[in-house]
LUMNU-83223 format. One record per residue (C-alpha): residue in one letter; residue number from 1; x, y, z. Coordinates in steps of 0.5 Angstrom, whole numbers, padded with zeros to 4 digits. Each point is the difference from the previous one (the first is absolute). Example, Ala and Ser with C-alpha at 12.3 -4.5 7.8 and 13.67 -1.06 7.14 Angstrom:
# residues 2
(r a,1,(0025,-0009,0016))
(r s,2,(0002,0007,-0002))
# end
This chain:
# residues 371
(r x,1,(0248,0443,0232))
(r x,2,(-0006,-0005,0000))
(r x,3,(0001,-0005,0006))
(r x,4,(-0005,-0006,-0002))
(r x,5,(-0002,-0006,0004))
(r x,6,(-0003,-0006,-0003))
(r x,7,(-0003,-0005,0005))
(r x,8,(-0001,-0007,-0003))
(r x,9,(0000,-0008,0004))
(r x,10,(-0002,-0005,-0006))
(r x,11,(0002,-0001,-0007))
(r x,12,(-0005,0002,-0004))
(r x,13,(0001,0009,0004))
(r x,14,(0008,-0004,-0002))
(r x,15,(-0002,-0001,-0008))
(r x,16,(-0004,0006,-0001))
(r x,17,(0004,0005,0004))
(r x,18,(0006,-0003,-0003))
(r x,19,(-0001,0004,-0008))
(r x,20,(-0001,0007,0005))
(r x,21,(0006,0000,0005))
(r x,22,(0004,-0001,-0006))
(r x,23,(-0003,0006,-0003))
(r x,24,(0001,0004,0006))
(r x,25,(0007,-0002,0001))
(r x,26,(0002,0003,-0007))
(r x,27,(-0001,0006,0003))
(r x,28,(0004,0002,0004))
(r x,29,(0001,0007,-0001))
(r x,30,(-0009,0000,0003))
(r x,31,(0000,-0006,0005))
(r x,32,(0002,-0004,0005))
(r x,33,(-0003,-0006,0001))
(r x,34,(-0001,-0003,0006))
(r x,35,(-0002,-0008,0001))
(r x,36,(-0005,-0005,0005))
(r x,37,(-0001,-0007,0000))
(r x,38,(-0005,-0001,0005))
(r x,39,(0002,-0008,-0001))
(r x,40,(-0007,-0002,0000))
(r x,41,(0002,-0005,-0006))
(r x,42,(0006,0000,0002))
(r x,43,(0004,-0005,-0004))
(r x,44,(-0005,0002,-0005))
(r x,45,(0002,0006,-0001))
(r x,46,(0007,0000,0002))
(r x,47,(0000,-0005,-0007))
(r x,48,(-0002,0005,-0004))
(r x,49,(0004,0006,0003))
(r x,50,(0007,-0004,0000))
(r x,51,(-0002,-0001,-0008))
(r x,52,(-0002,0007,-0001))
(r x,53,(0008,0001,0004))
(r x,54,(-0005,0005,0005))
(r x,55,(0002,0000,0007))
(r x,56,(-0004,0003,0005))
(r x,57,(0001,0006,0005))
(r x,58,(-0005,-0003,0004))
(r x,59,(-0002,-0007,0003))
(r x,60,(-0005,0000,0005))
(r x,61,(0001,-0009,0001))
(r x,62,(-0008,0001,0001))
(r x,63,(-0003,-0007,0000))
(r x,64,(0001,-0006,0004))
(r x,65,(-0004,-0007,0000))
(r x,66,(-0008,0000,-0002))
(r x,67,(0000,0008,0002))
(r x,68,(-0008,0003,-0001))
(r x,69,(-0001,0005,-0003))
(r x,70,(-0001,0005,0006))
(r x,71,(0007,-0001,0003))
(r x,72,(0003,0000,-0007))
(r x,73,(-0003,0007,0000))
(r x,74,(0002,0003,0006))
(r x,75,(0008,-0003,0000))
(r x,76,(0000,0004,-0007))
(r x,77,(-0002,0006,0002))
(r x,78,(0005,0001,0006))
(r x,79,(0005,-0003,-0004))
(r x,80,(-0001,0006,-0005))
(r x,81,(0003,0005,0006))
(r x,82,(0006,-0003,-0003))
(r x,83,(0000,0003,-0006))
(r x,84,(0000,0007,0003))
(r x,85,(-0005,0005,-0004))
(r x,86,(0005,0005,-0004))
(r x,87,(-0004,-0002,-0006))
(r x,88,(-0003,0004,-0005))
(r x,89,(-0004,-0005,-0003))
(r x,90,(-0001,-0007,0003))
(r x,91,(-0003,-0006,-0007))
(r x,92,(-0004,-0007,0001))
(r x,93,(-0003,-0003,-0004))
(r x,94,(-0006,-0005,-0002))
(r x,95,(-0004,-0003,0006))
(r x,96,(0005,-0004,0006))
(r x,97,(-0001,0002,0006))
(r x,98,(0009,0003,-0001))
(r x,99,(-0005,0004,-0005))
(r x,100,(-0005,0003,0005))
(r x,101,(0005,0000,0007))
(r x,102,(0005,0004,-0005))
(r x,103,(-0006,0005,-0002))
(r x,104,(-0003,0001,0006))
(r x,105,(0007,0001,0004))
(r x,106,(0001,0005,-0006))
(r x,107,(-0007,0004,0002))
(r x,108,(0001,0001,0007))
(r x,109,(0008,0002,-0001))
(r x,110,(-0003,0004,-0005))
(r x,111,(0003,-0002,-0006))
(r x,112,(-0002,0001,-0006))
(r x,113,(-0003,-0008,-0001))
(r x,114,(0001,-0002,-0010))
(r x,115,(-0003,-0007,-0001))
(r x,116,(0002,-0005,-0004))
(r x,117,(-0006,-0004,-0005))
(r x,118,(-0006,0004,0003))
(r x,119,(-0009,0000,0000))
(r x,120,(0001,-0008,-0001))
(r x,121,(-0007,-0002,0003))
(r x,122,(-0004,-0006,0000))
(r x,123,(-0004,0004,0005))
(r x,124,(-0001,-0005,0004))
(r x,125,(0003,0000,0007))
(r x,126,(0001,-0007,0000))
(r x,127,(0004,-0002,-0007))
(r x,128,(0005,0000,0001))
(r x,129,(0001,0001,0008))
(r x,130,(0002,0003,0002))
(r x,131,(0003,0004,-0006))
(r x,132,(-0006,0003,-0002))
(r x,133,(0000,0004,0006))
(r x,134,(0007,0002,0000))
(r x,135,(0000,0004,-0007))
(r x,136,(-0006,0002,0001))
(r x,137,(0003,0004,0007))
(r x,138,(0006,0003,-0004))
(r x,139,(-0004,0002,-0005))
(r x,140,(-0004,0005,0007))
(r x,141,(0008,0002,0002))
(r x,142,(0003,0001,-0007))
(r x,143,(0004,0007,-0003))
(r x,144,(0000,-0003,-0008))
(r x,145,(-0004,-0007,-0003))
(r x,146,(0004,-0003,-0005))
(r x,147,(-0005,-0003,-0003))
(r x,148,(0002,-0006,-0005))
(r x,149,(-0006,0000,-0005))
(r x,150,(-0006,0004,-0001))
(r x,151,(-0005,-0004,0004))
(r x,152,(0004,0001,0006))
(r x,153,(0000,0007,-0002))
(r x,154,(-0008,-0001,0000))
(r x,155,(0000,-0004,0006))
(r x,156,(0004,0006,0006))
(r x,157,(-0005,0006,-0004))
(r x,158,(-0006,-0005,0003))
(r x,159,(0003,0000,0006))
(r x,160,(0001,0008,0000))
(r x,161,(0008,0001,-0002))
(r x,162,(0002,0006,-0003))
(r x,163,(0001,0001,-0008))
(r x,164,(0007,0003,0002))
(r x,165,(0001,-0004,0004))
(r x,166,(0001,-0007,-0004))
(r x,167,(0004,-0002,-0007))
(r x,168,(-0001,-0006,-0004))
(r x,169,(0006,-0002,-0001))
(r x,170,(0000,-0009,-0002))
(r x,171,(0003,-0004,0004))
(r x,172,(0007,-0001,0003))
(r x,173,(0000,-0007,-0001))
(r x,174,(0001,0000,-0008))
(r x,175,(0005,0005,0002))
(r x,176,(0005,-0007,0004))
(r x,177,(-0004,-0005,-0005))
(r x,178,(0002,0004,-0006))
(r x,179,(0007,0000,0004))
(r x,180,(0001,-0007,0002))
(r x,181,(-0001,-0002,-0007))
(r x,182,(0005,0003,-0004))
(r x,183,(0004,-0004,0005))
(r x,184,(0002,-0008,-0004))
(r x,185,(-0001,-0006,0005))
(r x,186,(-0001,-0007,0000))
(r x,187,(-0005,-0003,0006))
(r x,188,(0006,-0005,0003))
(r x,189,(-0006,-0001,0006))
(r x,190,(-0006,0000,-0004))
(r x,191,(-0004,-0007,-0002))
(r x,192,(-0002,0004,-0006))
(r x,193,(-0001,-0006,-0007))
(r x,194,(0000,0004,-0007))
(r x,195,(-0003,-0006,-0002))
(r x,196,(-0006,0000,0004))
(r x,197,(-0005,0006,0002))
(r x,198,(0002,0003,0006))
(r x,199,(-0005,0003,0007))
(r x,200,(0003,0005,0005))
(r x,201,(-0005,0000,0007))
(r x,202,(0001,0005,0005))
(r x,203,(-0005,0000,0005))
(r x,204,(0003,0003,0007))
(r x,205,(-0005,0007,0002))
(r x,206,(-0004,-0002,0007))
(r x,207,(-0007,0000,-0001))
(r x,208,(0001,-0005,-0005))
(r x,209,(0003,-0005,0006))
(r x,210,(-0006,-0002,0001))
(r x,211,(-0002,-0002,-0006))
(r x,212,(0007,-0004,-0001))
(r x,213,(-0003,-0006,-0001))
(r x,214,(-0005,0000,-0005))
(r x,215,(0005,0006,-0004))
(r x,216,(0005,-0008,0000))
(r x,217,(-0006,-0004,-0002))
(r x,218,(-0001,0004,-0008))
(r x,219,(0007,-0001,0000))
(r x,220,(0001,-0007,0001))
(r x,221,(-0006,-0002,-0004))
(r x,222,(0005,0004,-0005))
(r x,223,(0005,-0004,0001))
(r x,224,(-0004,-0006,-0001))
(r x,225,(-0003,0002,-0006))
(r x,226,(0007,0003,-0003))
(r x,227,(0004,-0005,0001))
(r x,228,(0004,0002,-0006))
(r x,229,(0000,0009,0003))
(r x,230,(0006,0002,0005))
(r x,231,(-0002,0003,0007))
(r x,232,(0005,0004,0003))
(r x,233,(-0003,0003,0007))
(r x,234,(0005,0005,0003))
(r x,235,(-0001,-0002,0007))
(r x,236,(-0002,0006,0005))
(r x,237,(0004,0000,0007))
(r x,238,(-0006,0001,0003))
(r x,239,(-0001,-0008,0004))
(r x,240,(-0007,0002,0001))
(r x,241,(0001,-0001,-0008))
(r x,242,(0006,-0005,-0001))
(r x,243,(-0002,-0005,0002))
(r x,244,(-0007,-0001,-0003))
(r x,245,(0003,0001,-0005))
(r x,246,(0005,-0005,0000))
(r x,247,(-0004,-0004,0004))
(r x,248,(-0007,-0001,-0006))
(r x,249,(0005,0001,-0005))
(r x,250,(0007,-0002,0000))
(r x,251,(-0002,-0007,-0002))
(r x,252,(-0002,0001,-0008))
(r x,253,(0007,-0001,-0005))
(r x,254,(-0002,0007,-0003))
(r x,255,(-0001,0003,0005))
(r x,256,(0006,0004,0003))
(r x,257,(0000,0005,0006))
(r x,258,(0007,0003,0000))
(r x,259,(0002,0005,0005))
(r x,260,(-0001,0008,-0001))
(r x,261,(0003,0002,-0007))
(r x,262,(0004,0007,-0001))
(r x,263,(-0003,0006,-0004))
(r x,264,(0003,-0003,-0006))
(r x,265,(-0002,-0007,0000))
(r x,266,(-0007,0002,0002))
(r x,267,(0000,0005,-0006))
(r x,268,(0003,-0004,-0006))
(r x,269,(-0004,-0006,0003))
(r x,270,(-0007,0003,-0002))
(r x,271,(0005,0002,-0007))
(r x,272,(-0001,-0008,0000))
(r x,273,(-0007,-0001,0003))
(r x,274,(-0006,-0001,-0005))
(r x,275,(-0004,0002,0006))
(r x,276,(0000,0002,0008))
(r x,277,(-0003,-0001,0006))
(r x,278,(0000,0004,0006))
(r x,279,(-0004,0004,0004))
(r x,280,(0007,0005,0001))
(r x,281,(-0001,0008,-0003))
(r x,282,(0007,0002,-0003))
(r x,283,(0000,-0007,-0005))
(r x,284,(-0007,0002,-0003))
(r x,285,(0005,0007,-0001))
(r x,286,(0004,-0004,-0003))
(r x,287,(-0003,-0006,-0004))
(r x,288,(-0004,0006,-0003))
(r x,289,(0005,0003,-0002))
(r x,290,(0004,-0007,-0002))
(r x,291,(-0005,-0002,-0005))
(r x,292,(-0002,-0005,0005))
(r x,293,(-0008,-0004,0001))
(r x,294,(-0002,0002,0007))
(r x,295,(-0005,-0004,0005))
(r x,296,(0001,0005,0007))
(r x,297,(-0003,-0006,0006))
(r x,298,(-0004,0006,0004))
(r x,299,(-0007,0003,-0001))
(r x,300,(0002,0007,0000))
(r x,301,(0006,0004,-0003))
(r x,302,(0002,0007,0000))
(r x,303,(0004,-0001,-0006))
(r x,304,(-0007,0000,-0004))
(r x,305,(0003,0002,-0007))
(r x,306,(0003,-0007,0000))
(r x,307,(-0007,-0002,0000))
(r x,308,(-0004,0006,-0004))
(r x,309,(0006,-0001,-0006))
(r x,310,(-0002,-0008,0000))
(r x,311,(0008,-0001,0002))
(r x,312,(-0001,-0004,0006))
(r x,313,(-0007,-0003,0004))
(r x,314,(-0003,0000,0006))
(r x,315,(-0001,-0008,0002))
(r x,316,(0000,0002,0008))
(r x,317,(0002,-0007,0004))
(r x,318,(-0005,-0005,-0002))
(r x,319,(0003,-0007,-0001))
(r x,320,(-0004,-0002,-0005))
(r x,321,(0000,0007,-0005))
(r x,322,(0008,0001,0001))
(r x,323,(0001,-0007,-0004))
(r x,324,(-0006,0001,-0005))
(r x,325,(0002,0008,-0001))
(r x,326,(0008,-0004,-0002))
(r x,327,(-0002,-0004,-0004))
(r x,328,(-0003,0003,-0005))
(r x,329,(0006,0006,0000))
(r x,330,(0004,-0007,-0001))
(r x,331,(-0004,-0004,-0005))
(r x,332,(-0001,0006,-0003))
(r x,333,(0007,0000,-0005))
(r x,334,(-0001,0006,-0004))
(r x,335,(0000,0005,0007))
(r x,336,(0006,-0003,0003))
(r x,337,(0004,0008,-0001))
(r x,338,(-0005,0006,0001))
(r x,339,(0003,0007,-0003))
(r x,340,(0003,0003,0005))
(r x,341,(-0004,0006,0003))
(r x,342,(0004,0006,0002))
(r x,343,(-0006,0002,0006))
(r x,344,(0006,0002,0005))
(r x,345,(0003,0004,-0004))
(r x,346,(0008,-0003,-0006))
(r x,347,(0005,0002,0006))
(r x,348,(0002,0008,0001))
(r x,349,(-0006,0000,0008))
(r x,350,(0006,0001,0004))
(r x,351,(0003,0006,-0006))
(r x,352,(-0006,0004,0000))
(r x,353,(-0002,-0001,0008))
(r x,354,(0007,0004,0001))
(r x,355,(-0001,0006,-0004))
(r x,356,(-0008,0000,0005))
(r x,357,(0005,0000,0006))
(r x,358,(0005,0004,-0002))
(r x,359,(-0007,0004,-0003))
(r x,360,(-0002,0000,0006))
(r x,361,(0005,0004,0004))
(r x,362,(0002,0004,-0004))
(r x,363,(-0008,0003,0000))
(r x,364,(0000,0001,0008))
(r x,365,(0003,0007,0003))
(r x,366,(0007,-0002,0003))
(r x,367,(-0002,0005,0006))
(r x,368,(-0006,-0004,0002))
(r x,369,(0003,-0007,0002))
(r x,370,(-0005,-0006,-0003))
(r x,371,(-0006,0001,0003))
# end
């Protein structure tokens, strides 16, 4: 029996790890799965854990109001000790502070680290900040790298990661989306208007905080020109984002600022929108899978496949450019929806990853340990 510790702390991590958690738990003869929630995003991660009916074994409760990255890292590293070290492997996902701390803690304790969504790169340590640095550092100490695409694998190879440690698996976010979209639900709390075009806007990235006024200016121009367009903005709980958005956009009758949505509502909202404006990472992947037009409110994206395949467009953070690009998408009625693009797989990533993990342990000489 292999003891596997899975560490997470944010909603995107929970979404992308739950398919793998469920697959591993189906193999009770092989794995005993332990879950650690750092609670980096306490409310948002709890929301998704409740949806998947998953209860962590360890909850670290590390966050306090206006906490900086340094103090949060110290708390996570310190509190991870409550998990003990009797694990055969640690699994982390993506590029969050929780993922980095989990990987580093595993490395310090000589526990193999398996990294989901490995190899994403912008090659700019400031965009996104601090995620680009965190995922590059995880790559230096991970034992296995589960890359979602060929591009991600090539990024890792260029950094000197051995090819035998890298596996192209697709992204487990597609597994999660596929599972959720099979459920028939009604969006009672989402102001969708089927008789109108709907646009989804999400803004939360740390490096975009200083560009919020410019981004909001672009959205206000869209709201003023297209009064028949329904603009939906699930507001991020960060007060640095929330207050500015509300103060500047609530005056428009066709702009609906609503509380954060659960994952089910986000996916079904994406299905019913003609356009998405976002600085999120996961929503880029989900919009691609669902065939939704996408404008990326960033200067660079680590999901370069989306731009290269013309599924999404990088528009940056300048208000006038955002307005011009959105207008082109809205006015071109022939492009209200795109064909689905399976750049990140068709929903079988978790099964592939489990098989690779099983093969990894099967190859290890039992007498020599897990080095």
